[in-house]
N, CA, C, O and the ligand as a Tripos MOL2 file, in Angstrom:
@<TRIPOS>MOLECULE
protein
  309   307    78     0     0
PROTEIN
NO_CHARGES

@<TRIPOS>ATOM
      1 N         104.7810   75.0230  -26.3830 N.3       1 MET1
      2 CA        105.0940   75.9880  -25.3190 C.3       1 MET1
      3 C         103.8710   76.3020  -24.4670 C.2       1 MET1
      4 O         103.9930   76.6220  -23.2840 O.2       1 MET1
      5 N         102.6830   76.2090  -25.0810 N.am      2 LYS2
      6 CA        101.4470   76.4930  -24.3380 C.3       2 LYS2
      7 C         101.2940   75.5380  -23.1540 C.2       2 LYS2
      8 O         100.8750   75.9370  -22.0680 O.2       2 LYS2
      9 N         101.6470   74.2560  -23.3870 N.am      3 TYR3
     10 CA        101.4950   73.2420  -22.3470 C.3       3 TYR3
     11 C         102.3710   73.5500  -21.1390 C.2       3 TYR3
     12 O         102.0110   73.2710  -19.9950 O.2       3 TYR3
     13 N         103.5280   74.1310  -21.4270 N.am      4 LEU4
     14 CA        104.4400   74.4890  -20.3420 C.3       4 LEU4
     15 C         103.7840   75.5390  -19.4350 C.2       4 LEU4
     16 O         103.9030   75.4850  -18.2110 O.2       4 LEU4
     17 N         103.0960   76.4840  -20.0640 N.am      5 LEU5
     18 CA        102.4160   77.5250  -19.2960 C.3       5 LEU5
     19 C         101.2850   76.9150  -18.4670 C.2       5 LEU5
     20 O         101.1060   77.2520  -17.2960 O.2       5 LEU5
     21 N         100.5180   76.0010  -19.0990 N.am      6 VAL6
     22 CA         99.4150   75.3310  -18.3910 C.3       6 VAL6
     23 C          99.9680   74.5240  -17.2270 C.2       6 VAL6
     24 O          99.3990   74.5320  -16.1350 O.2       6 VAL6
     25 N         101.0640   73.8360  -17.4550 N.am      7 LEU7
     26 CA        101.6880   73.0380  -16.4000 C.3       7 LEU7
     27 C         102.1280   73.9350  -15.2370 C.2       7 LEU7
     28 O         101.9590   73.5860  -14.0680 O.2       7 LEU7
     29 N         102.6920   75.0880  -15.5780 N.am      8 ALA8
     30 CA        103.1330   76.0230  -14.5450 C.3       8 ALA8
     31 C         101.9340   76.5150  -13.7300 C.2       8 ALA8
     32 O         102.0170   76.6230  -12.5070 O.2       8 ALA8
     33 N         100.8290   76.8090  -14.4020 N.am      9 ILE9
     34 CA         99.6190   77.2850  -13.6970 C.3       9 ILE9
     35 C          99.0800   76.1800  -12.7880 C.2       9 ILE9
     36 O          98.7000   76.4380  -11.6460 O.2       9 ILE9
     37 N          99.0490   74.9430  -13.3030 N.am     10 VAL10
     38 CA         98.5670   73.8040  -12.5060 C.3      10 VAL10
     39 C          99.4330   73.6270  -11.2620 C.2      10 VAL10
     40 O          98.9160   73.3920  -10.1700 O.2      10 VAL10
     41 N         100.7420   73.7380  -11.4270 N.am     11 LEU11
     42 CA        101.6490   73.5890  -10.2850 C.3      11 LEU11
     43 C         101.4050   74.6910   -9.2490 C.2      11 LEU11
     44 O         101.4310   74.4400   -8.0440 O.2      11 LEU11
     45 N         101.1720   75.8980   -9.7300 N.am     12 VAL12
     46 CA        100.9020   77.0180   -8.8160 C.3      12 VAL12
     47 C          99.5930   76.7680   -8.0600 C.2      12 VAL12
     48 O          99.5030   77.0150   -6.8570 O.2      12 VAL12
     49 N          98.5730   76.2700   -8.7860 N.am     13 VAL13
     50 CA         97.2790   75.9930   -8.1450 C.3      13 VAL13
     51 C          97.4380   74.9110   -7.0820 C.2      13 VAL13
     52 O          96.8980   75.0350   -5.9830 O.2      13 VAL13
     53 N          98.1830   73.8410   -7.4100 N.am     14 ILE14
     54 CA         98.4030   72.7520   -6.4430 C.3      14 ILE14
     55 C          99.1420   73.2780   -5.2160 C.2      14 ILE14
     56 O          98.8050   72.9360   -4.0830 O.2      14 ILE14
     57 N         100.1500   74.1100   -5.4530 N.am     15 TRP15
     58 CA        100.9160   74.6870   -4.3330 C.3      15 TRP15
     59 C         100.0060   75.5490   -3.4600 C.2      15 TRP15
     60 O         100.0780   75.5160   -2.2320 O.2      15 TRP15
     61 N          99.1370   76.3330   -4.1390 N.am     16 PHE16
     62 CA         98.2350   77.2240   -3.4020 C.3      16 PHE16
     63 C          97.2540   76.4050   -2.5540 C.2      16 PHE16
     64 O          96.9870   76.7460   -1.4010 O.2      16 PHE16
     65 N          96.7210   75.3270   -3.1330 N.am     17 LEU17
     66 CA         95.7710   74.4810   -2.3960 C.3      17 LEU17
     67 C          96.4560   73.8250   -1.1990 C.2      17 LEU17
     68 O          95.8660   73.7070   -0.1240 O.2      17 LEU17
     69 N          97.7040   73.4000   -1.3920 N.am     18 ARG18
     70 CA         98.4360   72.7520   -0.2980 C.3      18 ARG18
     71 C          98.6570   73.7200    0.8660 C.2      18 ARG18
     72 O          98.4330   73.3750    2.0260 O.2      18 ARG18
     73 N          99.1040   74.9500    0.5360 N.am     19 THR19
     74 CA         99.3830   75.9210    1.5980 C.3      19 THR19
     75 C          98.1010   76.3380    2.3060 C.2      19 THR19
     76 O          98.1020   76.4950    3.5270 O.2      19 THR19
     77 N          97.0110   76.5210    1.5710 N.am     20 SER20
     78 CA         95.7510   76.9230    2.2120 C.3      20 SER20
     79 C          95.2040   75.7820    3.0560 C.2      20 SER20
     80 O          94.6080   76.0170    4.1070 O.2      20 SER20
     81 N          95.4030   74.5380    2.6020 N.am     21 ARG21
     82 CA         94.9450   73.3880    3.3940 C.3      21 ARG21
     83 C          95.7510   73.2820    4.6810 C.2      21 ARG21
     84 O          95.2070   72.9520    5.7350 O.2      21 ARG21
     85 N          97.0660   73.5680    4.5930 N.am     22 ARG22
     86 CA         97.9150   73.5200    5.7710 C.3      22 ARG22
     87 C          97.4780   74.5880    6.7840 C.2      22 ARG22
     88 O          97.5440   74.3740    7.9950 O.2      22 ARG22
     89 N          97.0370   75.7260    6.2720 N.am     23 ALA23
     90 CA         96.5820   76.8070    7.1420 C.3      23 ALA23
     91 C          95.2720   76.4270    7.8280 C.2      23 ALA23
     92 O          94.9910   76.8730    8.9410 O.2      23 ALA23
     93 N          94.4690   75.5950    7.1500 N.am     24 ASP24
     94 CA         93.1770   75.1970    7.7330 C.3      24 ASP24
     95 C          93.3380   74.1150    8.7840 C.2      24 ASP24
     96 O          92.4610   73.9350    9.6290 O.2      24 ASP24
     97 N          94.4490   73.3930    8.7420 N.am     25 LYS25
     98 CA         94.5970   72.2230    9.6070 C.3      25 LYS25
     99 C          94.4580   72.5230   11.1010 C.2      25 LYS25
    100 O          93.7420   71.7960   11.7900 O.2      25 LYS25
    101 N          95.1140   73.5670   11.6340 N.am     26 PRO26
    102 CA         94.9680   73.8280   13.0700 C.3      26 PRO26
    103 C          93.5250   74.0290   13.4960 C.2      26 PRO26
    104 O          93.1320   73.6170   14.5870 O.2      26 PRO26
    105 N          92.7270   74.6650   12.6320 N.am     27 ARG27
    106 CA         91.3190   74.8790   12.9710 C.3      27 ARG27
    107 C          90.5870   73.5460   13.0970 C.2      27 ARG27
    108 O          89.7520   73.3610   13.9820 O.2      27 ARG27
    109 N          90.9210   72.6060   12.1810 N.am     28 GLN28
    110 CA         90.2760   71.2900   12.2420 C.3      28 GLN28
    111 C          90.6960   70.5620   13.5160 C.2      28 GLN28
    112 O          89.8930   69.8630   14.1350 O.2      28 GLN28
    113 N          91.9760   70.7320   13.9070 N.am     29 ASP29
    114 CA         92.4590   70.0590   15.1040 C.3      29 ASP29
    115 C          91.7440   70.5610   16.3540 C.2      29 ASP29
    116 O          91.3720   69.7670   17.2180 O.2      29 ASP29
    117 N          91.5530   71.8720   16.4530 N.am     30 THR30
    118 CA         90.8790   72.4160   17.6300 C.3      30 THR30
    119 C          89.4310   71.9410   17.6720 C.2      30 THR30
    120 O          88.8840   71.7070   18.7500 O.2      30 THR30
    121 N          88.8130   71.7980   16.5090 N.am     31 ALA31
    122 CA         87.4260   71.3260   16.4790 C.3      31 ALA31
    123 C          87.3630   69.8610   16.9010 C.2      31 ALA31
    124 O          86.4230   69.4340   17.5710 O.2      31 ALA31
    125 N          88.3860   69.0950   16.4940 N.am     32 ALA32
    126 CA         88.4020   67.6790   16.8430 C.3      32 ALA32
    127 C          88.7090   67.4820   18.3240 C.2      32 ALA32
    128 O          88.3400   66.4680   18.9160 O.2      32 ALA32
    129 N          89.3970   68.4750   18.9200 N.am     33 ARG33
    130 CA         89.7710   68.3250   20.3190 C.3      33 ARG33
    131 C          88.6730   68.8110   21.2550 C.2      33 ARG33
    132 O          88.8880   68.8750   22.4660 O.2      33 ARG33
    133 N          87.5230   69.1480   20.7360 N.am     34 ALA34
    134 CA         86.4100   69.5810   21.5730 C.3      34 ALA34
    135 C          85.9910   68.4420   22.4940 C.2      34 ALA34
    136 O          86.1630   67.2750   22.1430 O.2      34 ALA34
    137 N          85.4460   68.7570   23.6620 N.am     35 PRO35
    138 CA         85.0530   67.7000   24.5970 C.3      35 PRO35
    139 C          84.0570   66.7190   23.9880 C.2      35 PRO35
    140 O          83.2680   67.0630   23.1080 O.2      35 PRO35
    141 N          84.1200   65.4760   24.4900 N.am     36 ASP36
    142 CA         83.2730   64.4140   23.9360 C.3      36 ASP36
    143 C          81.8010   64.7070   24.1900 C.2      36 ASP36
    144 O          80.9830   64.6820   23.2700 O.2      36 ASP36
    145 N          81.4740   64.9830   25.4500 N.am     37 GLY37
    146 CA         80.0730   65.1930   25.8080 C.3      37 GLY37
    147 C          79.5990   66.5630   25.3960 C.2      37 GLY37
    148 O          80.4140   67.4730   25.2480 O.2      37 GLY37
    149 N          78.3000   66.7400   25.2030 N.am     38 PRO38
    150 CA         77.7720   68.0550   24.8470 C.3      38 PRO38
    151 C          77.8810   69.0530   26.0030 C.2      38 PRO38
    152 O          78.1130   70.2410   25.7780 O.2      38 PRO38
    153 N          77.7150   68.5740   27.2340 N.am     39 ALA39
    154 CA         77.8200   69.4530   28.3970 C.3      39 ALA39
    155 C          78.6960   68.7800   29.4400 C.2      39 ALA39
    156 O          78.4390   67.6460   29.8440 O.2      39 ALA39
    157 N          79.7420   69.4960   29.8770 N.am     40 GLN40
    158 CA         80.6140   68.9360   30.8980 C.3      40 GLN40
    159 C          80.0100   69.1580   32.2820 C.2      40 GLN40
    160 O          79.2790   70.1200   32.5160 O.2      40 GLN40
    161 N          80.3360   68.2450   33.1880 N.am     41 ASP41
    162 CA         79.8540   68.3530   34.5600 C.3      41 ASP41
    163 C          80.6680   69.4410   35.2680 C.2      41 ASP41
    164 O          81.8680   69.2750   35.4870 O.2      41 ASP41
    165 N          80.0270   70.5350   35.6200 N.am     42 MET42
    166 CA         80.7290   71.6610   36.2260 C.3      42 MET42
    167 C          80.5130   71.6540   37.7400 C.2      42 MET42
    168 O          79.4290   71.3450   38.2350 O.2      42 MET42
    169 N          81.5780   72.0030   38.4540 N.am     43 VAL43
    170 CA         81.4940   72.1200   39.9100 C.3      43 VAL43
    171 C          81.9660   73.5130   40.3070 C.2      43 VAL43
    172 O          82.6380   74.1940   39.5320 O.2      43 VAL43
    173 N          81.6070   73.9330   41.5270 N.am     44 GLN44
    174 CA         81.9750   75.2600   41.9940 C.3      44 GLN44
    175 C          82.9190   75.1540   43.1780 C.2      44 GLN44
    176 O          82.6620   74.4000   44.1160 O.2      44 GLN44
    177 N          84.0040   75.9010   43.1390 N.am     45 CYS45
    178 CA         84.9370   75.9270   44.2490 C.3      45 CYS45
    179 C          84.2970   76.6900   45.4080 C.2      45 CYS45
    180 O          83.8570   77.8220   45.2130 O.2      45 CYS45
    181 N          84.2320   76.1090   46.6040 N.am     46 PRO46
    182 CA         83.5920   76.7940   47.7300 C.3      46 PRO46
    183 C          84.4000   77.9730   48.2650 C.2      46 PRO46
    184 O          83.8650   78.7790   49.0260 O.2      46 PRO46
    185 N          85.6680   78.0950   47.8890 N.am     47 VAL47
    186 CA         86.5120   79.1920   48.3860 C.3      47 VAL47
    187 C          86.3750   80.4280   47.5040 C.2      47 VAL47
    188 O          86.1030   81.5190   48.0040 O.2      47 VAL47
    189 N          86.5620   80.2660   46.1980 N.am     48 CYS48
    190 CA         86.5530   81.4240   45.2980 C.3      48 CYS48
    191 C          85.3280   81.4370   44.3850 C.2      48 CYS48
    192 O          85.1610   82.3650   43.5940 O.2      48 CYS48
    193 N          84.4830   80.4360   44.4830 N.am     49 SER49
    194 CA         83.2200   80.3690   43.7320 C.3      49 SER49
    195 C          83.4230   80.2650   42.2190 C.2      49 SER49
    196 O          82.5020   80.5390   41.4490 O.2      49 SER49
    197 N          84.6100   79.8740   41.7980 N.am     50 VAL50
    198 CA         84.8520   79.7140   40.3690 C.3      50 VAL50
    199 C          84.2820   78.3710   39.9100 C.2      50 VAL50
    200 O          84.3370   77.3790   40.6370 O.2      50 VAL50
    201 N          83.7410   78.3570   38.7060 N.am     51 HIS51
    202 CA         83.2090   77.1170   38.1350 C.3      51 HIS51
    203 C          84.2860   76.4560   37.2900 C.2      51 HIS51
    204 O          84.9890   77.1240   36.5320 O.2      51 HIS51
    205 N          84.4100   75.1510   37.4220 N.am     52 LEU52
    206 CA         85.4120   74.4140   36.6530 C.3      52 LEU52
    207 C          84.8940   73.0040   36.3830 C.2      52 LEU52
    208 O          84.0290   72.5110   37.1080 O.2      52 LEU52
    209 N          85.4190   72.3520   35.3410 N.am     53 PRO53
    210 CA         84.9820   70.9780   35.0600 C.3      53 PRO53
    211 C          85.3300   70.0440   36.2140 C.2      53 PRO53
    212 O          86.3690   70.1880   36.8570 O.2      53 PRO53
    213 N          84.4440   69.0860   36.4620 N.am     54 ARG54
    214 CA         84.6750   68.1440   37.5640 C.3      54 ARG54
    215 C          85.9950   67.3970   37.4060 C.2      54 ARG54
    216 O          86.6370   67.0410   38.3940 O.2      54 ARG54
    217 N          86.3960   67.1610   36.1530 N.am     55 THR55
    218 CA         87.6470   66.4310   35.9020 C.3      55 THR55
    219 C          88.8660   67.2410   36.3190 C.2      55 THR55
    220 O          89.9150   66.6670   36.6100 O.2      55 THR55
    221 N          88.7420   68.5940   36.3540 N.am     56 ASP56
    222 CA         89.8670   69.4500   36.7340 C.3      56 ASP56
    223 C          89.8470   69.7720   38.2210 C.2      56 ASP56
    224 O          90.8110   70.3390   38.7350 O.2      56 ASP56
    225 N          88.7840   69.4290   38.9190 N.am     57 ALA57
    226 CA         88.6520   69.8060   40.3190 C.3      57 ALA57
    227 C          89.4250   68.8480   41.2220 C.2      57 ALA57
    228 O          89.6530   67.6870   40.8830 O.2      57 ALA57
    229 N          89.8250   69.3810   42.3980 N.am     58 LEU58
    230 CA         90.5490   68.5720   43.3730 C.3      58 LEU58
    231 C          89.6120   68.2440   44.5300 C.2      58 LEU58
    232 O          89.0860   69.1530   45.1700 O.2      58 LEU58
    233 N          89.3970   66.9700   44.8050 N.am     59 PRO59
    234 CA         88.5230   66.5980   45.9170 C.3      59 PRO59
    235 C          89.2000   66.8510   47.2600 C.2      59 PRO59
    236 O          90.3520   66.4700   47.4660 O.2      59 PRO59
    237 N          88.4740   67.4950   48.1670 N.am     60 GLY60
    238 CA         89.0130   67.7850   49.4940 C.3      60 GLY60
    239 C          88.6450   66.7030   50.4790 C.2      60 GLY60
    240 O          87.8800   65.7980   50.1460 O.2      60 GLY60
    241 N          89.1860   66.7790   51.7160 N.am     61 PRO61
    242 CA         88.9000   65.7660   52.7390 C.3      61 PRO61
    243 C          87.4350   65.7710   53.1540 C.2      61 PRO61
    244 O          86.9300   64.7580   53.6400 O.2      61 PRO61
    245 N          86.7460   66.8930   52.9710 N.am     62 ASP62
    246 CA         85.3290   66.9720   53.3350 C.3      62 ASP62
    247 C          84.4180   66.5310   52.1980 C.2      62 ASP62
    248 O          83.1960   66.6170   52.3190 O.2      62 ASP62
    249 N          84.9990   66.0570   51.0880 N.am     63 GLY63
    250 CA         84.1990   65.5730   49.9770 C.3      63 GLY63
    251 C          83.8390   66.6440   48.9750 C.2      63 GLY63
    252 O          83.2880   66.3430   47.9170 O.2      63 GLY63
    253 N          84.1450   67.9080   49.2960 N.am     64 ARG64
    254 CA         83.8510   68.9830   48.3570 C.3      64 ARG64
    255 C          84.9830   69.0890   47.3230 C.2      64 ARG64
    256 O          86.0760   68.5580   47.5170 O.2      64 ARG64
    257 N          84.6910   69.7840   46.2290 N.am     65 LEU65
    258 CA         85.6560   69.8830   45.1290 C.3      65 LEU65
    259 C          86.1910   71.3070   45.0420 C.2      65 LEU65
    260 O          85.4270   72.2710   45.0810 O.2      65 LEU65
    261 N          87.5030   71.4270   44.9250 N.am     66 TYR66
    262 CA         88.1690   72.7290   44.9110 C.3      66 TYR66
    263 C          88.8840   72.9460   43.5720 C.2      66 TYR66
    264 O          89.1980   71.9990   42.8500 O.2      66 TYR66
    265 N          89.1310   74.2420   43.2640 N.am     67 CYS67
    266 CA         89.7390   74.5770   41.9760 C.3      67 CYS67
    267 C          91.2320   74.3270   41.9930 C.2      67 CYS67
    268 O          91.8210   74.0510   40.9480 O.2      67 CYS67
    269 N          91.8600   74.4190   43.1620 N.am     68 CYS68
    270 CA         93.3140   74.2430   43.2380 C.3      68 CYS68
    271 C          93.6800   73.7470   44.6400 C.2      68 CYS68
    272 O          92.8580   73.7750   45.5550 O.2      68 CYS68
    273 N          94.9220   73.2960   44.7900 N.am     69 ALA69
    274 CA         95.3830   72.7480   46.0670 C.3      69 ALA69
    275 C          95.4110   73.8260   47.1470 C.2      69 ALA69
    276 O          95.1750   73.5400   48.3210 O.2      69 ALA69
    277 N          95.6990   75.0660   46.7480 N.am     70 GLU70
    278 CA         95.7690   76.1590   47.7170 C.3      70 GLU70
    279 C          94.4120   76.3820   48.3730 C.2      70 GLU70
    280 O          94.3310   76.5710   49.5870 O.2      70 GLU70
    281 N          93.3580   76.3620   47.5830 N.am     71 HIS71
    282 CA         92.0210   76.5820   48.1310 C.3      71 HIS71
    283 C          91.5630   75.3760   48.9380 C.2      71 HIS71
    284 O          90.8230   75.5210   49.9110 O.2      71 HIS71
    285 N          91.9990   74.1970   48.5410 N.am     72 ARG72
    286 CA         91.6630   72.9900   49.3010 C.3      72 ARG72
    287 C          92.3030   73.0860   50.6950 C.2      72 ARG72
    288 O          91.6790   72.7390   51.6980 O.2      72 ARG72
    289 N          93.5510   73.5600   50.7440 N.am     73 LEU73
    290 CA         94.2430   73.7130   52.0240 C.3      73 LEU73
    291 C          93.5750   74.8090   52.8520 C.2      73 LEU73
    292 O          93.4180   74.6640   54.0640 O.2      73 LEU73
    293 N          93.1820   75.9060   52.2000 N.am     74 ARG74
    294 CA         92.5870   77.0360   52.9040 C.3      74 ARG74
    295 C          91.2640   76.6220   53.5580 C.2      74 ARG74
    296 O          90.9530   77.0410   54.6730 O.2      74 ARG74
    297 N          90.4930   75.7930   52.8450 N.am     75 ALA75
    298 CA         89.2030   75.3730   53.3710 C.3      75 ALA75
    299 C          89.3710   74.2960   54.4380 C.2      75 ALA75
    300 O          88.6400   74.2660   55.4280 O.2      75 ALA75
    301 N          90.3490   73.4080   54.2190 N.am     76 GLY76
    302 CA         90.5340   72.2940   55.1390 C.3      76 GLY76
    303 C          91.2430   72.7190   56.4160 C.2      76 GLY76
    304 O          91.1410   72.0300   57.4310 O.2      76 GLY76
    305 N          91.9540   73.8310   56.3880 N.am     77 GLY77
    306 CA         92.6300   74.3190   57.5590 C.3      77 GLY77
    307 C          94.0420   73.7900   57.7170 C.2      77 GLY77
    308 O          94.7260   74.1340   58.6810 O.2      77 GLY77
    309 ZN         89.0500   78.2160   44.3400 Zn       78 ZN78
@<TRIPOS>BOND
     1     1     2 1
     2     2     3 1
     3     3     4 2
     4     3     5 am
     5     5     6 1
     6     6     7 1
     7     7     8 2
     8     7     9 am
     9     9    10 1
    10    10    11 1
    11    11    12 2
    12    11    13 am
    13    13    14 1
    14    14    15 1
    15    15    16 2
    16    15    17 am
    17    17    18 1
    18    18    19 1
    19    19    20 2
    20    19    21 am
    21    21    22 1
    22    22    23 1
    23    23    24 2
    24    23    25 am
    25    25    26 1
    26    26    27 1
    27    27    28 2
    28    27    29 am
    29    29    30 1
    30    30    31 1
    31    31    32 2
    32    31    33 am
    33    33    34 1
    34    34    35 1
    35    35    36 2
    36    35    37 am
    37    37    38 1
    38    38    39 1
    39    39    40 2
    40    39    41 am
    41    41    42 1
    42    42    43 1
    43    43    44 2
    44    43    45 am
    45    45    46 1
    46    46    47 1
    47    47    48 2
    48    47    49 am
    49    49    50 1
    50    50    51 1
    51    51    52 2
    52    51    53 am
    53    53    54 1
    54    54    55 1
    55    55    56 2
    56    55    57 am
    57    57    58 1
    58    58    59 1
    59    59    60 2
    60    59    61 am
    61    61    62 1
    62    62    63 1
    63    63    64 2
    64    63    65 am
    65    65    66 1
    66    66    67 1
    67    67    68 2
    68    67    69 am
    69    69    70 1
    70    70    71 1
    71    71    72 2
    72    71    73 am
    73    73    74 1
    74    74    75 1
    75    75    76 2
    76    75    77 am
    77    77    78 1
    78    78    79 1
    79    79    80 2
    80    79    81 am
    81    81    82 1
    82    82    83 1
    83    83    84 2
    84    83    85 am
    85    85    86 1
    86    86    87 1
    87    87    88 2
    88    87    89 am
    89    89    90 1
    90    90    91 1
    91    91    92 2
    92    91    93 am
    93    93    94 1
    94    94    95 1
    95    95    96 2
    96    95    97 am
    97    97    98 1
    98    98    99 1
    99    99   100 2
   100    99   101 am
   101   101   102 1
   102   102   103 1
   103   103   104 2
   104   103   105 am
   105   105   106 1
   106   106   107 1
   107   107   108 2
   108   107   109 am
   109   109   110 1
   110   110   111 1
   111   111   112 2
   112   111   113 am
   113   113   114 1
   114   114   115 1
   115   115   116 2
   116   115   117 am
   117   117   118 1
   118   118   119 1
   119   119   120 2
   120   119   121 am
   121   121   122 1
   122   122   123 1
   123   123   124 2
   124   123   125 am
   125   125   126 1
   126   126   127 1
   127   127   128 2
   128   127   129 am
   129   129   130 1
   130   130   131 1
   131   131   132 2
   132   131   133 am
   133   133   134 1
   134   134   135 1
   135   135   136 2
   136   135   137 am
   137   137   138 1
   138   138   139 1
   139   139   140 2
   140   139   141 am
   141   141   142 1
   142   142   143 1
   143   143   144 2
   144   143   145 am
   145   145   146 1
   146   146   147 1
   147   147   148 2
   148   147   149 am
   149   149   150 1
   150   150   151 1
   151   151   152 2
   152   151   153 am
   153   153   154 1
   154   154   155 1
   155   155   156 2
   156   155   157 am
   157   157   158 1
   158   158   159 1
   159   159   160 2
   160   159   161 am
   161   161   162 1
   162   162   163 1
   163   163   164 2
   164   163   165 am
   165   165   166 1
   166   166   167 1
   167   167   168 2
   168   167   169 am
   169   169   170 1
   170   170   171 1
   171   171   172 2
   172   171   173 am
   173   173   174 1
   174   174   175 1
   175   175   176 2
   176   175   177 am
   177   177   178 1
   178   178   179 1
   179   179   180 2
   180   179   181 am
   181   181   182 1
   182   182   183 1
   183   183   184 2
   184   183   185 am
   185   185   186 1
   186   186   187 1
   187   187   188 2
   188   187   189 am
   189   189   190 1
   190   190   191 1
   191   191   192 2
   192   191   193 am
   193   193   194 1
   194   194   195 1
   195   195   196 2
   196   195   197 am
   197   197   198 1
   198   198   199 1
   199   199   200 2
   200   199   201 am
   201   201   202 1
   202   202   203 1
   203   203   204 2
   204   203   205 am
   205   205   206 1
   206   206   207 1
   207   207   208 2
   208   207   209 am
   209   209   210 1
   210   210   211 1
   211   211   212 2
   212   211   213 am
   213   213   214 1
   214   214   215 1
   215   215   216 2
   216   215   217 am
   217   217   218 1
   218   218   219 1
   219   219   220 2
   220   219   221 am
   221   221   222 1
   222   222   223 1
   223   223   224 2
   224   223   225 am
   225   225   226 1
   226   226   227 1
   227   227   228 2
   228   227   229 am
   229   229   230 1
   230   230   231 1
   231   231   232 2
   232   231   233 am
   233   233   234 1
   234   234   235 1
   235   235   236 2
   236   235   237 am
   237   237   238 1
   238   238   239 1
   239   239   240 2
   240   239   241 am
   241   241   242 1
   242   242   243 1
   243   243   244 2
   244   243   245 am
   245   245   246 1
   246   246   247 1
   247   247   248 2
   248   247   249 am
   249   249   250 1
   250   250   251 1
   251   251   252 2
   252   251   253 am
   253   253   254 1
   254   254   255 1
   255   255   256 2
   256   255   257 am
   257   257   258 1
   258   258   259 1
   259   259   260 2
   260   259   261 am
   261   261   262 1
   262   262   263 1
   263   263   264 2
   264   263   265 am
   265   265   266 1
   266   266   267 1
   267   267   268 2
   268   267   269 am
   269   269   270 1
   270   270   271 1
   271   271   272 2
   272   271   273 am
   273   273   274 1
   274   274   275 1
   275   275   276 2
   276   275   277 am
   277   277   278 1
   278   278   279 1
   279   279   280 2
   280   279   281 am
   281   281   282 1
   282   282   283 1
   283   283   284 2
   284   283   285 am
   285   285   286 1
   286   286   287 1
   287   287   288 2
   288   287   289 am
   289   289   290 1
   290   290   291 1
   291   291   292 2
   292   291   293 am
   293   293   294 1
   294   294   295 1
   295   295   296 2
   296   295   297 am
   297   297   298 1
   298   298   299 1
   299   299   300 2
   300   299   301 am
   301   301   302 1
   302   302   303 1
   303   303   304 2
   304   303   305 am
   305   305   306 1
   306   306   307 1
   307   307   308 2
@<TRIPOS>SUBSTRUCTURE
     1 MET1         2 RESIDUE 1 A MET
     2 LYS2         6 RESIDUE 1 A LYS
     3 TYR3        10 RESIDUE 1 A TYR
     4 LEU4        14 RESIDUE 1 A LEU
     5 LEU5        18 RESIDUE 1 A LEU
     6 VAL6        22 RESIDUE 1 A VAL
     7 LEU7        26 RESIDUE 1 A LEU
     8 ALA8        30 RESIDUE 1 A ALA
     9 ILE9        34 RESIDUE 1 A ILE
    10 VAL10       38 RESIDUE 1 A VAL
    11 LEU11       42 RESIDUE 1 A LEU
    12 VAL12       46 RESIDUE 1 A VAL
    13 VAL13       50 RESIDUE 1 A VAL
    14 ILE14       54 RESIDUE 1 A ILE
    15 TRP15       58 RESIDUE 1 A TRP
    16 PHE16       62 RESIDUE 1 A PHE
    17 LEU17       66 RESIDUE 1 A LEU
    18 ARG18       70 RESIDUE 1 A ARG
    19 THR19       74 RESIDUE 1 A THR
    20 SER20       78 RESIDUE 1 A SER
    21 ARG21       82 RESIDUE 1 A ARG
    22 ARG22       86 RESIDUE 1 A ARG
    23 ALA23       90 RESIDUE 1 A ALA
    24 ASP24       94 RESIDUE 1 A ASP
    25 LYS25       98 RESIDUE 1 A LYS
    26 PRO26      102 RESIDUE 1 A PRO
    27 ARG27      106 RESIDUE 1 A ARG
    28 GLN28      110 RESIDUE 1 A GLN
    29 ASP29      114 RESIDUE 1 A ASP
    30 THR30      118 RESIDUE 1 A THR
    31 ALA31      122 RESIDUE 1 A ALA
    32 ALA32      126 RESIDUE 1 A ALA
    33 ARG33      130 RESIDUE 1 A ARG
    34 ALA34      134 RESIDUE 1 A ALA
    35 PRO35      138 RESIDUE 1 A PRO
    36 ASP36      142 RESIDUE 1 A ASP
    37 GLY37      146 RESIDUE 1 A GLY
    38 PRO38      150 RESIDUE 1 A PRO
    39 ALA39      154 RESIDUE 1 A ALA
    40 GLN40      158 RESIDUE 1 A GLN
    41 ASP41      162 RESIDUE 1 A ASP
    42 MET42      166 RESIDUE 1 A MET
    43 VAL43      170 RESIDUE 1 A VAL
    44 GLN44      174 RESIDUE 1 A GLN
    45 CYS45      178 RESIDUE 1 A CYS
    46 PRO46      182 RESIDUE 1 A PRO
    47 VAL47      186 RESIDUE 1 A VAL
    48 CYS48      190 RESIDUE 1 A CYS
    49 SER49      194 RESIDUE 1 A SER
    50 VAL50      198 RESIDUE 1 A VAL
    51 HIS51      202 RESIDUE 1 A HIS
    52 LEU52      206 RESIDUE 1 A LEU
    53 PRO53      210 RESIDUE 1 A PRO
    54 ARG54      214 RESIDUE 1 A ARG
    55 THR55      218 RESIDUE 1 A THR
    56 ASP56      222 RESIDUE 1 A ASP
    57 ALA57      226 RESIDUE 1 A ALA
    58 LEU58      230 RESIDUE 1 A LEU
    59 PRO59      234 RESIDUE 1 A PRO
    60 GLY60      238 RESIDUE 1 A GLY
    61 PRO61      242 RESIDUE 1 A PRO
    62 ASP62      246 RESIDUE 1 A ASP
    63 GLY63      250 RESIDUE 1 A GLY
    64 ARG64      254 RESIDUE 1 A ARG
    65 LEU65      258 RESIDUE 1 A LEU
    66 TYR66      262 RESIDUE 1 A TYR
    67 CYS67      266 RESIDUE 1 A CYS
    68 CYS68      270 RESIDUE 1 A CYS
    69 ALA69      274 RESIDUE 1 A ALA
    70 GLU70      278 RESIDUE 1 A GLU
    71 HIS71      282 RESIDUE 1 A HIS
    72 ARG72      286 RESIDUE 1 A ARG
    73 LEU73      290 RESIDUE 1 A LEU
    74 ARG74      294 RESIDUE 1 A ARG
    75 ALA75      298 RESIDUE 1 A ALA
    76 GLY76      302 RESIDUE 1 A GLY
    77 GLY77      306 RESIDUE 1 A GLY
    78 ZN78       309 GROUP 0 **** ****
């Protein structure tokens, strides 16, 4: 009968480890999804002066980079 109790405790421990590992998974995913480079190339929108990554910026007809299409239109006229 003692072994049955030990088996029950082992099963509880395994279940506990599984649930805690599942809880840790999202944190690992966010860490893995961090940008590749140590520093991203940041640009500034000339309309609202907000800083944003160059990859998210919209190039305007004048060659400048804007945060959104609305500001690109506002600057371009
Ligand atoms: Zn802007």
